[in-house]
MARBA-3410 file (N, C-alpha, C, O; in Angstrom, 1 decimal):
114
-12.7,4.9,-33.6,-12.1,5.5,-34.8,-13.1,5.5,-35.9,-13.8,4.5,-36.2 ~ -13.3,6.7,-36.6,-14.2,6.8,-37.7,-14.0,5.8,-38.8,-12.8,5.3,-39.0 ~ -15.0,5.5,-39.5,-15.0,4.4,-40.5,-13.9,4.7,-41.6,-13.2,3.8,-41.9 ~ -13.9,6.0,-42.1,-12.9,6.3,-43.1,-11.5,6.1,-42.6,-10.6,5.7,-43.4 ~ -11.2,6.5,-41.4,-9.9,6.4,-40.8,-9.5,4.9,-40.7,-8.4,4.5,-41.0
-10.5,4.0,-40.4,-10.2,2.6,-40.3,-9.8,2.0,-41.6,-8.9,1.2,-41.7 ~ -10.5,2.5,-42.7,-10.1,2.0,-44.0,-8.7,2.5,-44.4,-8.0,1.7,-44.9 ~ -8.4,3.7,-44.1,-7.1,4.2,-44.4,-6.0,3.5,-43.7,-5.0,3.1,-44.2 ~ -6.3,3.2,-42.4,-5.3,2.4,-41.6,-5.1,1.0,-42.2,-4.0,0.6,-42.3 ~ -6.2,0.4,-42.6,-6.1,-0.9,-43.2,-5.3,-0.9,-44.5,-4.4,-1.8,-44.7
-5.5,0.1,-45.3,-4.7,0.2,-46.6,-3.2,0.4,-46.3,-2.4,-0.2,-46.8 ~ -3.0,1.4,-45.3,-1.6,1.7,-45.0,-0.9,0.4,-44.4,0.3,0.1,-44.7 ~ -1.6,-0.3,-43.6,-1.1,-1.5,-42.9,-0.7,-2.5,-44.0,0.3,-3.2,-43.9 ~ -1.6,-2.7,-45.0,-1.3,-3.7,-46.0,-0.2,-3.3,-46.9,0.7,-4.1,-47.2 ~ -0.3,-2.1,-47.4,0.7,-1.6,-48.4,2.1,-1.3,-47.8,3.1,-1.7,-48.3
2.1,-0.7,-46.6,3.4,-0.3,-46.0,3.9,-1.3,-45.0,5.0,-1.2,-44.5 ~ 3.0,-2.3,-44.7,3.3,-3.3,-43.7,3.6,-2.7,-42.3,4.6,-3.1,-41.7 ~ 2.8,-1.7,-42.0,3.0,-1.0,-40.7,2.3,-1.7,-39.6,1.2,-2.3,-39.8 ~ 2.8,-1.7,-38.4,2.2,-2.4,-37.3,1.0,-1.5,-36.8,1.0,-0.3,-37.1 ~ 0.1,-2.0,-36.1,-1.0,-1.3,-35.6,-0.5,-0.2,-34.6,-1.1,0.9,-34.6
0.5,-0.5,-33.8,1.0,0.5,-32.9,1.6,1.6,-33.6,1.4,2.8,-33.3 ~ 2.3,1.4,-34.7,2.9,2.5,-35.5,1.8,3.3,-36.1,1.9,4.6,-36.1 ~ 0.7,2.7,-36.6,-0.4,3.4,-37.2,-1.1,4.3,-36.1,-1.5,5.4,-36.4 ~ -1.3,3.7,-34.9,-1.9,4.5,-33.9,-1.1,5.7,-33.5,-1.6,6.7,-33.2 ~ 0.2,5.5,-33.4,1.1,6.6,-33.1,1.0,7.7,-34.2,0.9,8.9,-33.9
1.0,7.3,-35.5,0.8,8.2,-36.6,-0.5,8.9,-36.5,-0.6,10.1,-36.7 ~ -1.6,8.2,-36.2,-2.9,8.8,-36.1,-2.9,9.8,-34.9,-3.5,10.9,-35.1 ~ -2.3,9.5,-33.8,-2.3,10.4,-32.7,-1.5,11.7,-33.1,-2.0,12.8,-32.7 ~ -0.4,11.5,-33.8,0.4,12.7,-34.2,-0.5,13.6,-35.1,-0.5,14.8,-35.1 ~ -1.2,12.9,-36.1,-2.0,13.7,-37.0,-3.1,14.4,-36.3,-3.4,15.6,-36.6
-3.8,13.7,-35.4,-4.9,14.4,-34.7,-4.4,15.5,-33.8,-5.0,16.6,-33.7 ~ -3.2,15.3,-33.1,-2.7,16.4,-32.3,-2.3,17.6,-33.2,-2.6,18.7,-32.8 ~ -1.7,17.3,-34.3,-1.3,18.4,-35.3,-2.6,19.1,-35.7,-2.6,20.4,-35.8 ~ -3.6,18.4,-36.1,-4.9,19.0,-36.6,-5.5,19.8,-35.5,-6.0,21.0,-35.7 ~ -5.5,19.3,-34.2,-6.1,20.1,-33.1,-5.3,21.4,-32.9,-5.9,22.5,-32.7
-4.0,21.3,-33.0,-3.1,22.5,-32.8,-3.4,23.5,-33.9,-3.4,24.7,-33.7 ~ -3.5,23.0,-35.2,-3.8,23.9,-36.3,-5.2,24.5,-36.1,-5.3,25.7,-36.4 ~ -6.2,23.7,-35.7,-7.5,24.3,-35.5,-7.5,25.4,-34.4,-8.1,26.4,-34.6 ~ -6.8,25.1,-33.4,-6.7,26.1,-32.3,-6.0,27.3,-32.8,-6.4,28.4,-32.4 ~ -4.9,27.2,-33.5,-4.2,28.4,-34.1,-5.1,29.2,-35.0,-5.1,30.4,-35.0
-5.9,28.4,-35.9,-6.8,29.1,-36.8,-7.8,29.9,-36.1,-8.2,31.0,-36.4 ~ -8.4,29.3,-35.0,-9.4,30.0,-34.2,-8.8,31.2,-33.6,-9.5,32.3,-33.5 ~ -7.6,31.1,-33.1,-6.9,32.3,-32.5,-6.7,33.3,-33.6,-6.9,34.5,-33.3 ~ -6.2,32.9,-34.8,-6.0,33.9,-35.9,-7.3,34.6,-36.2,-7.3,35.8,-36.5 ~ -8.4,33.9,-36.3,-9.7,34.5,-36.6,-10.1,35.4,-35.5,-10.7,36.5,-35.8
-9.9,35.1,-34.3,-10.3,36.0,-33.2,-9.4,37.3,-33.3,-10.0,38.4,-33.1 ~ -8.2,37.2,-33.6,-7.3,38.4,-33.7,-7.8,39.2,-34.9,-7.8,40.4,-34.9 ~ -8.2,38.5,-36.0,-8.7,39.2,-37.2,-10.0,40.0,-36.9,-10.1,41.1,-37.3 ~ -10.9,39.3,-36.2,-12.1,40.0,-35.9,-11.9,41.2,-34.9,-12.5,42.2,-35.1 ~ -11.0,41.0,-34.0,-10.6,42.1,-33.1,-10.0,43.3,-33.9,-10.4,44.5,-33.7
-9.2,43.0,-34.9,-8.6,44.0,-35.8,-9.7,44.7,-36.5,-9.7,46.0,-36.6 ~ -10.7,44.0,-37.0,-11.8,44.6,-37.8,-12.6,45.5,-36.9,-13.0,46.6,-37.3 ~ -12.9,45.1,-35.7,-13.7,45.9,-34.7,-12.9,47.2,-34.5,-13.5,48.3,-34.6 ~ -11.6,47.1,-34.2,-10.8,48.4,-34.0,-10.8,49.3,-35.2,-10.9,50.5,-35.0 ~ -10.6,48.7,-36.3,-10.5,49.5,-37.6,-11.9,50.2,-37.8,-11.9,51.4,-38.2
-13.0,49.4,-37.7,-14.3,50.0,-37.9,-14.6,51.1,-36.9,-15.2,52.1,-37.3 ~ -14.3,50.8,-35.7,-14.5,51.8,-34.6,-13.8,53.1,-34.9,-14.4,54.2,-34.7 ~ -12.6,53.0,-35.3,-11.8,54.2,-35.6,-12.4,54.9,-36.8,-12.5,56.2,-36.8 ~ -12.7,54.2,-37.9,-13.2,54.8,-39.1,-14.6,55.5,-38.8,-14.8,56.6,-39.4 ~ -15.4,54.9,-38.0,-16.8,55.5,-37.8,-16.9,56.4,-36.6,-17.9,57.0,-36.4
-15.8,56.5,-35.8,-15.8,57.3,-34.6,-16.8,56.7,-33.6,-17.5,57.5,-32.9 ~ -16.9,55.4,-33.5,-17.9,54.7,-32.6,-17.1,54.1,-31.4,-15.9,54.0,-31.4 ~ -17.9,53.8,-30.4,-17.4,53.1,-29.2,-17.3,51.6,-29.6,-18.1,51.1,-30.4 ~ -16.4,50.9,-28.9,-16.3,49.4,-29.1,-17.6,48.7,-28.9,-17.9,47.8,-29.7 ~ -18.3,49.0,-27.9,-19.6,48.4,-27.6,-20.6,48.6,-28.7,-21.4,47.7,-29.1
-20.6,49.8,-29.3,-21.5,50.1,-30.4,-21.2,49.2,-31.6,-22.1,48.7,-32.3 ~ -19.9,49.1,-31.9,-19.5,48.3,-33.0,-19.9,46.8,-32.8,-20.4,46.1,-33.7 ~ -19.7,46.4,-31.6,-20.0,45.0,-31.2,-21.5,44.7,-31.4,-21.9,43.7,-32.0 ~ -22.3,45.7,-31.0,-23.8,45.5,-31.2,-24.2,45.5,-32.6,-25.0,44.8,-33.1 ~ -23.6,46.4,-33.4,-23.9,46.6,-34.8,-23.5,45.3,-35.5,-24.2,44.7,-36.3
-22.2,44.8,-35.3,-21.7,43.6,-35.9,-22.6,42.4,-35.6,-22.9,41.5,-36.4 ~ -23.0,42.3,-34.3,-23.9,41.2,-33.9,-25.2,41.3,-34.5,-25.8,40.3,-35.0 ~ -25.8,42.5,-34.6,-27.2,42.7,-35.2,-27.2,42.2,-36.6,-28.2,41.6,-37.1 ~ -26.2,42.5,-37.4,-26.2,42.3,-38.8,-25.4,41.0,-39.2,-25.2,40.8,-40.4 ~ -24.9,40.3,-38.3,-24.2,39.0,-38.6,-22.8,39.2,-39.2,-22.3,38.3,-39.9
-22.2,40.3,-38.8,-20.8,40.6,-39.4,-19.8,39.6,-38.8,-18.9,39.2,-39.5 ~ -20.0,39.2,-37.5,-19.0,38.3,-36.9,-19.0,37.0,-37.7,-17.9,36.4,-38.0 ~ -20.2,36.5,-38.0,-20.3,35.2,-38.7,-19.7,35.4,-40.1,-19.0,34.5,-40.6 ~ -19.9,36.5,-40.7,-19.4,36.8,-42.1,-17.9,36.8,-42.0,-17.2,36.2,-42.9 ~ -17.3,37.5,-41.1,-15.9,37.6,-41.0,-15.2,36.2,-40.7,-14.2,35.9,-41.2
-15.9,35.4,-39.9,-15.4,34.1,-39.5,-15.5,33.2,-40.8,-14.5,32.5,-41.1 ~ -16.6,33.2,-41.4,-16.8,32.3,-42.5,-15.9,32.6,-43.7,-15.4,31.7,-44.4 ~ -15.6,33.9,-44.0,-14.8,34.2,-45.1,-13.4,34.7,-44.7,-12.8,35.5,-45.4 ~ -13.0,34.3,-43.5,-11.7,34.7,-43.0,-10.5,34.4,-44.0,-9.7,35.3,-44.2 ~ -10.5,33.3,-44.6,-9.5,32.9,-45.5,-9.2,33.9,-46.6,-8.1,34.2,-47.0
-10.3,34.5,-47.1,-10.2,35.5,-48.2,-10.0,36.9,-47.6,-9.1,37.6,-48.0 ~ -10.8,37.2,-46.6,-10.8,38.6,-46.1,-9.4,39.0,-45.4,-9.0,40.1,-45.6 ~ -8.8,38.1,-44.7,-7.6,38.5,-44.0,-6.4,38.8,-44.9,-5.4,39.3,-44.4 ~ -6.6,38.5,-46.1,-5.5,38.8,-47.1,-5.6,40.2,-47.7,-4.8,40.6,-48.5 ~ -6.7,40.8,-47.4,-7.0,42.1,-48.0,-6.5,43.3,-47.2,-6.2,43.1,-46.0
-6.5,44.5,-47.7,-6.1,45.7,-47.0,-7.2,46.1,-46.0,-8.4,45.7,-46.2 ~ -6.8,46.8,-45.0,-7.8,47.3,-44.0,-8.9,48.1,-44.7,-10.1,48.0,-44.4 ~ -8.5,49.0,-45.7,-9.5,49.8,-46.4,-10.5,48.9,-47.1,-11.7,49.1,-47.1 ~ -10.0,47.9,-47.8,-10.9,47.0,-48.6,-11.8,46.2,-47.6,-13.0,46.1,-47.9 ~ -11.3,45.8,-46.5,-12.1,45.0,-45.5,-13.2,46.0,-45.0,-14.4,45.5,-44.9
-12.9,47.2,-44.6,-13.9,48.1,-44.1,-14.9,48.4,-45.1,-16.1,48.5,-44.8 ~ -14.5,48.6,-46.4,-15.5,48.8,-47.5,-16.4,47.6,-47.6,-17.6,47.8,-47.8 ~ -15.9,46.4,-47.5,-16.7,45.2,-47.6,-17.6,45.1,-46.4,-18.8,44.7,-46.6 ~ -17.2,45.4,-45.2,-18.1,45.4,-44.0,-19.2,46.4,-44.2,-20.3,46.1,-43.9 ~ -18.9,47.6,-44.7,-19.9,48.6,-44.9,-21.0,48.1,-45.9,-22.1,48.3,-45.7
-20.5,47.5,-47.0,-21.4,46.9,-48.0,-22.3,45.8,-47.4,-23.5,45.7,-47.7 ~ -21.6,45.0,-46.6,-22.3,43.8,-46.0,-23.5,44.3,-45.1,-24.6,43.9,-45.2 ~ -23.1,45.3,-44.3,-24.1,45.9,-43.3,-25.2,46.6,-44.1,-26.4,46.4,-43.8 ~ -24.9,47.3,-45.2,-25.9,48.0,-46.0,-26.8,47.0,-46.6,-28.0,47.2,-46.6 ~ -26.3,45.9,-47.2,-27.1,44.9,-47.8,-28.0,44.2,-46.7,-29.2,43.9,-47.0
-27.5,44.0,-45.5,-28.4,43.4,-44.5,-29.5,44.3,-44.0,-30.6,43.9,-43.8 ~ -29.2,45.6,-43.9,-30.2,46.6,-43.6,-31.3,46.6,-44.6,-32.5,46.7,-44.3 ~ -30.9,46.7,-45.9,-31.8,46.7,-47.0,-32.7,45.5,-47.0,-33.9,45.6,-47.2 ~ -32.1,44.3,-46.8,-32.9,43.1,-46.7,-33.8,43.1,-45.6,-35.0,42.6,-45.7 ~ -33.4,43.6,-44.4,-34.3,43.7,-43.3,-35.5,44.6,-43.5,-36.6,44.4,-43.0
-35.3,45.7,-44.3,-36.3,46.6,-44.6,-37.1,46.3,-45.9,-38.1,46.9,-46.2 ~ -36.8,45.1,-46.5,-37.5,44.7,-47.7,-37.1,45.3,-48.9,-37.7,45.2,-50.0 ~ -36.0,46.1,-48.9,-35.5,46.7,-50.1,-34.4,45.8,-50.7,-33.4,45.5,-50.0 ~ -34.5,45.4,-51.9,-33.5,44.5,-52.6,-32.7,45.3,-53.6,-31.9,44.7,-54.2
END
Protein backbone atom coordinates (compact mmCIF):
# COMPACT_ATOMS: atom_id res chain seq x y z
CA UNK A 1 0.00 0.00 0.00
CA UNK A 2 1.43 3.42 -0.92
CA UNK A 3 2.66 5.63 1.93
CA UNK A 4 -0.09 8.29 1.55
CA UNK A 5 -2.80 5.64 1.57
CA UNK A 6 -1.31 4.14 4.75
CA UNK A 7 -1.49 7.53 6.48
CA UNK A 8 -5.08 8.08 5.34
CA UNK A 9 -6.01 4.62 6.63
CA UNK A 10 -4.41 5.36 9.99
CA UNK A 11 -6.31 8.64 10.32
CA UNK A 12 -9.61 7.04 9.32
CA UNK A 13 -9.03 4.18 11.71
CA UNK A 14 -8.33 6.53 14.62
CA UNK A 15 -11.09 9.05 13.91
CA UNK A 16 -13.85 6.73 12.76
CA UNK A 17 -12.69 3.72 14.78
CA UNK A 18 -12.93 1.54 11.69
CA UNK A 19 -11.45 -1.93 11.65
CA UNK A 20 -8.59 -2.79 9.33
CA UNK A 21 -10.90 -5.18 7.46
CA UNK A 22 -13.45 -2.40 6.89
CA UNK A 23 -10.71 -0.07 5.66
CA UNK A 24 -9.35 -2.72 3.31
CA UNK A 25 -12.83 -3.31 1.89
CA UNK A 26 -13.24 0.44 1.43
CA UNK A 27 -9.83 0.70 -0.26
CA UNK A 28 -10.67 -2.19 -2.57
CA UNK A 29 -13.97 -0.55 -3.57
CA UNK A 30 -12.21 2.77 -4.20
CA UNK A 31 -9.48 1.16 -6.31
CA UNK A 32 -12.04 -0.86 -8.28
CA UNK A 33 -14.11 2.27 -8.91
CA UNK A 34 -11.00 4.21 -9.98
CA UNK A 35 -9.94 1.43 -12.36
CA UNK A 36 -13.42 1.31 -13.86
CA UNK A 37 -13.45 5.11 -14.23
CA UNK A 38 -9.98 5.05 -15.82
CA UNK A 39 -11.08 2.32 -18.23
CA UNK A 40 -14.23 4.27 -19.15
CA UNK A 41 -12.22 7.46 -19.66
CA UNK A 42 -9.74 5.63 -21.94
CA UNK A 43 -12.68 4.27 -23.91
CA UNK A 44 -14.27 7.73 -24.15
CA UNK A 45 -10.97 9.18 -25.40
CA UNK A 46 -10.67 6.40 -28.00
CA UNK A 47 -14.20 7.13 -29.24
CA UNK A 48 -13.42 10.85 -29.33
CA UNK A 49 -10.24 10.32 -31.35
CA UNK A 50 -12.12 8.05 -33.73
CA UNK A 51 -14.76 10.77 -34.12
CA UNK A 52 -12.04 13.34 -34.88
CA UNK A 53 -10.47 11.08 -37.50
CA UNK A 54 -13.82 10.56 -39.23
CA UNK A 55 -14.69 14.26 -39.14
CA UNK A 56 -11.27 15.29 -40.44
CA UNK A 57 -11.36 12.64 -43.15
CA UNK A 58 -14.75 13.87 -44.35
CA UNK A 59 -13.79 17.55 -44.21
CA UNK A 60 -10.54 17.07 -46.14
CA UNK A 61 -11.71 14.31 -48.53
CA UNK A 62 -8.91 12.05 -47.32
CA UNK A 63 -8.66 8.32 -46.72
CA UNK A 64 -8.58 7.12 -43.13
CA UNK A 65 -5.01 5.89 -43.45
CA UNK A 66 -3.89 9.29 -44.72
CA UNK A 67 -5.46 11.00 -41.71
CA UNK A 68 -3.89 8.47 -39.36
CA UNK A 69 -0.46 9.13 -40.88
CA UNK A 70 -0.94 12.90 -40.74
CA UNK A 71 -2.16 12.83 -37.12
CA UNK A 72 0.72 10.56 -36.17
CA UNK A 73 3.34 12.70 -37.94
CA UNK A 74 2.28 15.92 -36.19
CA UNK A 75 1.36 14.54 -32.77
CA UNK A 76 -2.37 15.15 -33.10
CA UNK A 77 -3.26 11.92 -31.28
CA UNK A 78 -1.28 12.98 -28.22
CA UNK A 79 -2.81 16.46 -28.40
CA UNK A 80 -6.35 15.09 -28.58
CA UNK A 81 -5.70 12.74 -25.69
CA UNK A 82 -3.97 15.32 -23.50
CA UNK A 83 -6.66 17.96 -23.96
CA UNK A 84 -9.64 15.61 -24.21
CA UNK A 85 -11.36 17.17 -21.19
CA UNK A 86 -11.66 20.52 -22.95
CA UNK A 87 -11.84 19.44 -26.58
CA UNK A 88 -14.67 16.91 -26.31
CA UNK A 89 -17.03 19.63 -25.10
CA UNK A 90 -16.60 21.68 -28.28
CA UNK A 91 -18.46 21.48 -31.58
CA UNK A 92 -17.12 19.40 -34.46
CA UNK A 93 -16.39 22.59 -36.43
CA UNK A 94 -14.41 24.07 -33.56
CA UNK A 95 -12.43 20.85 -33.05
CA UNK A 96 -11.59 20.62 -36.76
CA UNK A 97 -10.45 24.24 -36.78
CA UNK A 98 -8.30 23.57 -33.75
CA UNK A 99 -6.76 20.46 -35.33
CA UNK A 100 -6.01 22.45 -38.50
CA UNK A 101 -4.28 25.17 -36.45
CA UNK A 102 -2.36 22.58 -34.47
CA UNK A 103 -1.08 20.86 -37.62
CA UNK A 104 -0.24 24.22 -39.22
CA UNK A 105 1.77 25.26 -36.14
CA UNK A 106 3.60 21.93 -36.08
CA UNK A 107 4.45 22.19 -39.79
CA UNK A 108 5.76 25.75 -39.31
CA UNK A 109 7.83 24.68 -36.31
CA UNK A 110 9.28 21.78 -38.30
CA UNK A 111 10.21 24.17 -41.11
CA UNK A 112 11.72 26.71 -38.72
CA UNK A 113 8.98 29.30 -39.30
CA UNK A 114 7.62 30.72 -36.06
